[in-house]
N, C-alpha and C positions, 0 to 999 in steps of 0.2 A: 691132375691126380688128386685124390681125396686123402686128406690127413685127418686122423681121428684123435680127439683128445677127450679125456674124462673130466666132467664137471666136478668141482670141489664138493665135498660133503656139506650138506646143509647144517649150519650151526643151530642147535636147539635153543641156544640162548638168544637167538635173533627174534624169537617170538615176542612182540611188543605187548604193551598193556592192552587190555580188551577194549574193543570199540563201544561196548555197551555197559550200562550199570547192572548191578544185580537185579534179577527179575522180581517184580511185585505183581503177581497175577491178579487180574480182576475179571471174573466171568462175564462174558458177553455172548449171549445166546440169540439165535434168530427169533424174532417175534412171530406171532401168529396173526396174520391179517384177518382171519375169520373169527378171531376171539380177542376181546379186549380184557386183559387181566385187571383185577382191582389193584390200583396203585396205592391206595391209602391216603392220597392227597385230597384236599378239599377242592371241589370243582371251581373252576375260574368262571366268574360271571361278569359280563361287561357292565360298566356303570352307565348311568343315564346319559352322560355326555357322549360316551362312545356310541351308544345306540343312536343318538341324534345324528352324529357324524355319518354313521353307516346309512341311515335313512336318506340323508342328503345325497350321498353317492348313488345309491340304487334308484331312488325316485328320480333324480336328475337324469340318470342313464335311461330309465324307462320313458321319461317325457321326451328326451331328444330322439330316441329310437321311434317312438310313436309319431312324432312330428315328421321326421324324415320318411318313415314308412308311408304316412298319409300322402306326402308330396310325391313319392315314387308311385303310389297307386294312381294318383291323378295323371301321372305321365303315361302309364301303360293302359289305363282303362278307356282311352279314347277308342271308340269302335268295338269295345268289349275286350276282355282279358283272355288271351289264348293260353294254351298249356305252357308254352315256352315262356311267355310273359309272367305267368304265375310262378314258375320256378325261379325266374330272374328276380321277382319281387321277394320271394322267400330268401334267396341268397343275399339280397341287399339288406334285408332286415337283420340277418345274422351278422353280416360284416359291419353294418352301421352300429349295432349294439356294442360290438368290440371297440370301435373307434370312440363311441360316446362314453363308454366306461373309462377308457384311458383319458379322455378329455376331462371328465369329472374329477378323476384323481389328480390330474395336473392343476385343475382349478383349486382344489383343496390345498395342494402344495404351494400354489401362488399365495393363497391367503396366509398360510402358516409362515412362509418365509418373509412376506412383505410386512406382516405385523410382528415378526420375530417371536411368535408364540411357539413353545416347544412342541415338537412332533416326535412321537415314539418315546424312547427312553431318554429322559433329560439327563445330560451329563455335564459336569462342570469342566469346561475345556480351557478356561482362562485362569483359574485360581491356582494357588500353590499345589504342587504335586502331592496327592494324598499318600499316606503310608499304606503298604500292603503287607500281609502276614502269611498268606497262603502260598502254596507251591504250584507253579504253572509250568507246563511243558510246551515248548514251541515246536510244532511239527511241520516239517517241510517235505512233502512227498516229491519224488522226482522219477521220471521215466525217460531214459535215454536223452537227457538234456545235456547241454554243454557244461561239464563239471566246473570249469573256470568261472563261468557266469553265475552258476548256482552258489558256489562258495563265496563269491564276491557279495552277493545279496545277503547271504547268511551272516557273513562277517560284519557287514554294515549294520544290520539289525542288532547283532550281538553287542557291538561297540556302543550303539545308541542306547540300549537297555543298561549296559554297564555305566554309562554316564549319568543315569538317573539315581544311582546309589542303591538300587534294589536288584542288582544283577544276581546275587546269591539265591534269589527266590525263583530263578528261571533255569530250566535245563533245556538244551537244544538238541533236537533229533533230526538228522537227515535220513529219511526213510526211502530207500532206493528200491524201485521195482525195475531197474534197468536190465534189459535183456541182451544188450550188446556187450560181449566180454571185454572188449578193449575199453569201452566207456566205463564199465564197472571198475576195472583196475585203475583207470585214470581218476575216477571218483575217490577211490581209497587214497591214492597218492595226494590229491589236492586236499582231501580231508585231513590227512596226517600233517600236511604243511599248515593248514588252517589252525589246527589244535596247537601246534607249536608256536605259531605267530601270536595267537591269543593268550597262550600260557595258561589255559584253563582246562579243568577236568570235567566241566559241565557241557561239553560238546560231544555228541554221540552220533554214531553211524550204524545203520542196519541195512543189509542187503537181503532182499527176499527173492528167492529163485522161482517160486511157483506162480506168483502174480495173480492168485485167486481173487476174483471180484474187483480187480483193478484198484482204483484209489480207495473206494470204500473198504475193500478187504485189507488194504495197506494200513489204514487207520485202525480198523477193527483188530488186526494182528497186534498192533502196538498197545491198544487198550488191554487186550487179553494178557499180554506179557508184562506190561509196566504200569498200567493205569492206576493200580491201587496206591502208588506212591505220590499221586498228584491230585490236587483239587480241581484244576482247570487245565484245559489244553487250548492253545490257539492254533487253528489249522490254517496253513498257508498253501499257496501254489508255488511252483518252481519259479514263477516270475513275480512273486509277491514281495512287497517291501512295506514295513511298518515302522513308524518312529517309536523310540523308547517311551516317550511321554504318553503316547496313545495306548501302548501296550499296558503300562502301569495303570492308567485310568480305567481301562476295560476290566482289569483284575479287581480294582477297587469297586467298580460298579457291580460285579458279580458277588463280591463279599457283602455289599450293602443290601442286596436283594436276594434272599435265600430261595425265593420262588422262581428265579430266572434260571433257565437251562442254557440259553444261548443269546448272545448279543452280536448282531451282524452289523459291521461297519459298511460304509459306502466307499469302495475302492475308487481311486482317481487314476486315470490312465496317464502314464509317464513314458518317456523315452521313445515317443513316436518319431519316425524318421521318414517314412514314405507318405505320399499324398493320402493314401487310403487310411493309414493309421493316424495321421494328423487329423483327418476328418472325424475319426472315431474319438480321438482325444478331445477335440474341440466340442463336439456335440455332447459327449459324456460329461464334460466339465461344465458346460453352460446349461444344458437341459436336464442333466442327471439329478442335480439337487432338487429341482421342483417335482420331479417324478418320485424320488425317494421320500421327500417330505410329505407329499400327498399320500403315498401308501402308508407311511408310518402314522399319519394323522388319523386314519380310520382303521388301521390294523390293531393298534394298541399292543397288547401282549400276545397277539395271535399272528405274529409276523412270519417271515419266511427265512430260509437259509440258502445262501448262494454258493456254498461249498468251500469258501476260503475267506481269509481275512476276518474271521469271526472267533469269538471266545466261547467255549462250551464247558459246562459242568461235567466232569468226567463220569461221575457215578450215575447221573441222569442219563447220559449217553449210553453207558454200558448196560443199564437196566432196561432201557426202552427202545433204543435205536438200532438194535441188531437186525440186519436186513435179511429177509428170507430169499431163497432162490425161487423165482417165479416159475410156475408150471408151463410146460410146453417147450417148443424149440425156439431158438433164436430166429428173428430178432426180438419177438415179444416175450419169449421165455428167457430163462437163465438169470444171471446176476443183474441187478438193477444198475443201469448206467448212470442216470441222473439221480443220484442217491440223496442229494442234499434236501430237496423238497420233501422226500419221504421221511428222512430222519427227523426233520422239523415237525412234520405232521404226527409222527409217532410219539415224540416227546410231549407235544401239545395234548395228545390223546390221554396221556398219563397225568395231566394237570399241571405240567410245567409251563412257564411263560417263555415265549420266543419274542425277542425285541429287535427292532431296527433302531440304530443310533445314527441318523443322518447328520447330526450336528457335530460329530467328532471328526476331526481331520486326521492327517498323518497315516492314511491307509492308501496303498498304491498297488497298481498292477500294470501289465503290458497287454497289448492286443496283437492279433495276427497282422502281418505287414501288407497283405494283399487281399483282394476279393476272393481269390481261389483258396488261400489259406483260411480265411474266415468261413468260406463255404464248407471246407473240409471239417473244421471244428463243429460247424453248425450241423453237419450230417450226423455226427456222433450224438450231439445234444438232441437232435430230432428223434433219433431212435430211443434215447433214454426217456424223453418226455412222452412219447407215444406208449412206452411201457407202463406209464402211470394209469392207463386205461384199466389195467389189472389191479391197481392199488385203490382206485376210486371206490369200489364197493366195500373196502375194508371196514370192519365194525368199529364203532366208537370214535371215528375221526370227527373232529370239530368241523362245523360247516365252512368256516373260513379256510381251514386247511384243505378241504375238498375244493374250494374255490381256487386256491393257489395251484393245485394240481390241474384243474380245468384250464386255468390261465396258461400254464406251461404247455398243455396239449394244444390249446387254441393258437398259441403263438406260431405254431408250425402248420396247423390245418388251415389257417387263414390264407396262406399263400396259394394252395391249390384252389381254394374257394374263390379268391380274387381272379385267378386265371379262368376258372369255369364261368365266373360272372362275365368276364370280357368275351369269352368265346360264345356264350349264350346271346349276349347283346349283338354280337356280329352275326350269328346265325339268324336272329330275328330280322336284322336288316337285310340279309341276303334273301330270306324268305319273302319279305315284302317286295323286294326288287325283282326277283327272278321267278318265284313260284306263283302260278296263277291263283288268285284268291278264290275262295269258295263263295261264289256269288249268291247262291241260294241254299243255305244249309238246311239240314233236316228240321222239320217243324215249320210253323208259320212265321214268316219274316217278310216284311215289305222291302227291306234293303239288303244289299250284299254285305258279307262280312269281310272287312279289310283289316289286316294287322297294321295298327297305327300307333304312334306316340306323339306326345306334345313336345317338340324340340325346345321351345322357349322355357317351359317348366323344367325340362330335363337339365337345361343349363343351370337353372337356379338350384336344383337339387345337388348337382355336381359341385357348384360353388360352395354351397353350405357344407357339404362333406369335406371338401378341401379345407374349409375354414376350421373344422374340428381338428384337422391334422396340423395346420399351420399356427393357429392362435396360441397353443401351448408354447411354441418356440418364442413367440413374441412376448408372452407373459414371463418366460424365463429371462428374456433380455431385459424386460422392465425391472425384474428383481435385481439383476446385476447392476444396472445403472442407477438404481435407487439408493445404493449404498456406496460410500466412497471407496471402501476396500475392494469392492467388486469392479468399479471403474478402473482403479489402479491396476488390479490384477490382470485385466484383459487389455491393458494399454489404451484405455479410453473408450468412451461410448461409441464413437463413430467407427473405430476399428472393429469393435465387437459386432456392430450392426452389419458391416461389410462381410464379416465372417459368417453371420447368420444367413445372409443372402446367398453367398457363395456355397455354403454347406447345403442349403436347401436345394439349390439348383443341381449340384453334383450328386447329392443323395437321391434326387428325383430321377436322375439318369441311371444310377446304379440299381435302384429299387426293382425295376422290371427284370433285370438279370438275376437278382437274388430271388425274385418270385419264381423264376424258372428253376433255379438250383434247388430251392426248398420244395417245390412241387415234385421235382424228380426224386428228391430224397424220400418224400412221403410215399411215392409210388413204389420205390425200391424196397422200402420197409414193409409195405403191405404185401408185396409178392415174396417176402421172406429173405431178403438180402441183408446180411449182417454188416455193420460198419467196421468191425474190427477195432483195433487200438493203434492208431497212427501216432507217430511222433509229431508234435507241433513245431512248425518252423518259426523261429524267432529272429531270423536274420533281417536284413533290410528289405527283403521281399523281391529282389530282382528275379524275375521268372524267365525261363527259356521261351523263345519265340514259339517253338513247336508246342510247348505245353499250353500256351495262351491260345494258339490257333485251334488246338484240339478240344480244349475244354469250353471255349467260348463259341464254338461252331454251333452248338445246339441253340443257345439263346439267339444267335444271329439268324439262324434258319427260321425260328419261331417269329422273329420280327419281320422277316421277309414275307412269310405266309400271311401274317396279320395285315401287313401293308397292302399286299396285292388284293386280299379279300376286301378290305375296306375301300380301296380305290375302285374295285369292280362295282361297288354300290354307288359311290359318289365321292367327289373330292372333299366336300364338307365332312363326310364321315371319317376320311383319312386324317383330316386336320383335327377332328375331334379326338381321334385315338393317337395323335402324334406324341403326347407325353410318354406313352408306353412304347410305341413303335420306334421312336428315335433312340431311346435307351437301349433297346434290343439290337437295332441295326449298328449301333456304335459300340457294341459289347467288346469287340476285340481291341480297338484303340483305347477304350476306357480301361480295359485290363492292363494294357501297357502303361498308360499314363499314371494310373493310380498306384501301380506298384513301383514307380520310380521314386528315387530318393530326393527329398527337398533339403536344400542347404539351410534354409531358414523357415520358420513357421509362417511368416507373413501374416495374413489376416486370421490365420488359425492359431494365433498365439493364445496361451492360457497362463494363469498365474504360475503354474509349475514350470512352464518354459521360460517365462520372464524372470522368475526368481525361484530356481529349483530348491526344494527342501534339502536339508543337510544330509539325511539318510540316502536320498537319491544321488546327490553329488558324491558322497563317499562310495556308494556302490559303483557308480560309473568310473570313479578314479581307480578302484580296485580292478574293474573289468579291463581298463586300459593298461594295466600292468602286464608284464610278460607272462603269457599263459603256459601251462604244461601241455605239450602236444600229445594228442592221443596216439598211442603206439600199440603194436601187437602185444596183447596181454602176457603171453607166455615169455616172449623175449624180454619184456620189461621186468617181469618177476625174476627171470634167470640172471639179469644183470644187476638187480638191486636187492641185495640180501636183506637189507633193513626193511624194505617194503614187503618182501616175502614174509618176513617174520610178523609184520603187522597183519598181513592178510591171513596167515595161518592162525594167528591169535583170534581173528574175528570169526572163524568158522566154528560151528557147533560140532562137538565131538559126540555125535549120537551113536549108540550101539548099533552094529550092523544087523540088518534084518535077515532072518533065515527063511521067512515065508512072506507071501504077499505078492502083489504085482511087480513085475520086473521093470526097473527104470531103464527104458530102452536106450536113451542117449548115453547113459553111463555104461551100459553093457556094450554098446557098439564102440564107445571110446576105449574101453578096456581091451576089446578085441583088436582094435587098430594099433594100439600101443604095443601089444604083444607081437604084432607082425612087423613093426618097424625096428630098424637097427640104429637109428640116430634120432636125436632130439628134433632136428630140422625136418626130417621126414614125417614124424608124428605131428608136429605143429602144423605142417602144411596140409596134412590129410584130414585133420579134425574139422568138422563143420561147427557152426556157432552153437547149436544145442549141445553137441558133445563137448565143446570147449567149456561151456558153462557148467556142465556136469563135472568135468575134471577140476575146474577152479573151486567147486564146492566140496570136493572130496580130498581132505588133507593127504591121505596115504597115496592115492593115485597121482596127485599133483607132485608130491615129492619124488615119486618113482619116475615120473616123466622128466622132471628137471634134472635128475641124476643120470639120465641116459647119455651115452657118448655123443660128442658134438662132431659134426662133419664140417670141413672147411675147404672151399675151393681155392686152389693155388693158381 
């Protein structure tokens, strides 16, 4: 039988101190892509040295592309160039130019690192910690992440900055876009505990219920409400970590250069546990510095923004980086997903400098634990980067900024282009083998027309192209072993070399599968399929067998078709295509193996695994502590009056609207509560959108919590 009891009246005194400081509004309006307003700043002109560097990059790219294109023409021109061969040659030139451009940047990075010449913004990373006087906000956006892990990282960074002696110059904001009501309330609970543990009033939490424009809208909302109180903001991701010394030095660099609007660090991957994430960690740590140094070497003050682990001048961002909503329907229209490239381009358009600082350490991030998780994140980035096609024609953008946008677009279009290149090559071979040649074409001809290629020269062209891909890895290895600290960090030159070999082989097996996933993503976007906003998995990556079979079936089938088609022509052609075919046929076992957890890094050890930084150790120590379990939001609030008071204190008390569109989840939640006789019935009946609406409405929430309780005996 049911016994009913009345919940106690809610104590008004339970409302805790506000989660947010007093507002300091700073206007941030959407910019106009078709009109570049006068900024009043002096135009930035590159110096002679920077011009020479850029000429080196682009002339080198052009020469390598021309040489490779000439060699490929010699391959296909035997017996005359057919239509398919002409298309194949065109695709090869585009793809080779992409590879050559990356090679030249890596070559520049090799020079900069080997000679220890500063690239990008020079920062003093070894001297005494400089004094800072400006106010900086540390912003950590989060979206349905594990609150315990997020707070652990936030606390580790807070303590690291406090240890520098400049903690009073920094305020910390956790900016939640979480849509799961249970995670939202758990975030508040862990935040309250964090603020008590740190004993500080400079830790703040804001939950945003509408999620407009996702992360870019999250940051823009903060700027509009609180930006005027701060000189700079350091934007983080939910998986970001930064050392206190690094943060202070970045602030000092901004204070020293009034023309700088943004300084981007190079985040290093940490906490990798699966084979796939350790591959990413090793390759990013070994090859990443040479790529970043090369880009910084010729970018100068026209660099790019990667969306996190960067310091930004707040007023420059507010005045110039407001993002417009693109015309048209999703996926090309709507809010810009890959906002960082566009924000950097808009600030550069107004005359601000955008710097890369590859020589400063102490900046960390994590990566997806499996190929499928990586491909899921890549799908969202692909849609965001293809949206940049609508931004490219914007007026007033600097040519280097347009090149950054083109590079982002090309990073995804190259996958379907490579696939098309392979298919065309296979079709040409099938045509030569099965289709009767046109012995006597129209016009005067003494000889029949045969589709032919030079296989020996083709092998040389292939080897040269592979060399452009592999040599940068060897150059990065040379940089590491040329310095004592590099050899020690990677546990010796031989171990690092074994890591390079193993990483190259495994990455070569994974690459065809990623080519299929990226090609599929491009096709889906072109036909109008939106990626949505999925929660990123940050666990150890163990995937269900069914998910692996289902999602890797497509690449496996593609590999089977390619293998049968190549074998139908000849065994040598199958052997020629084996690097692609083997990776596709092994997609399912590779998916299982690479998502498995490794107990030790082995040959994929990095300086951060051999000697973890203090802030990483502290964050992992806090993660290992007893977490707060996520529980039903309403039941947690009904049992914890103190948490309820904190939650009510965090809600804005906006005046009720008499006119305007009806908030449907709030209206249906109110109707359901009216129909229910007990708290348990109402809590069970409300869906997630309705529950979020109730949690955001103080009056309705208190009314629900004061309902009679039912208990089963």
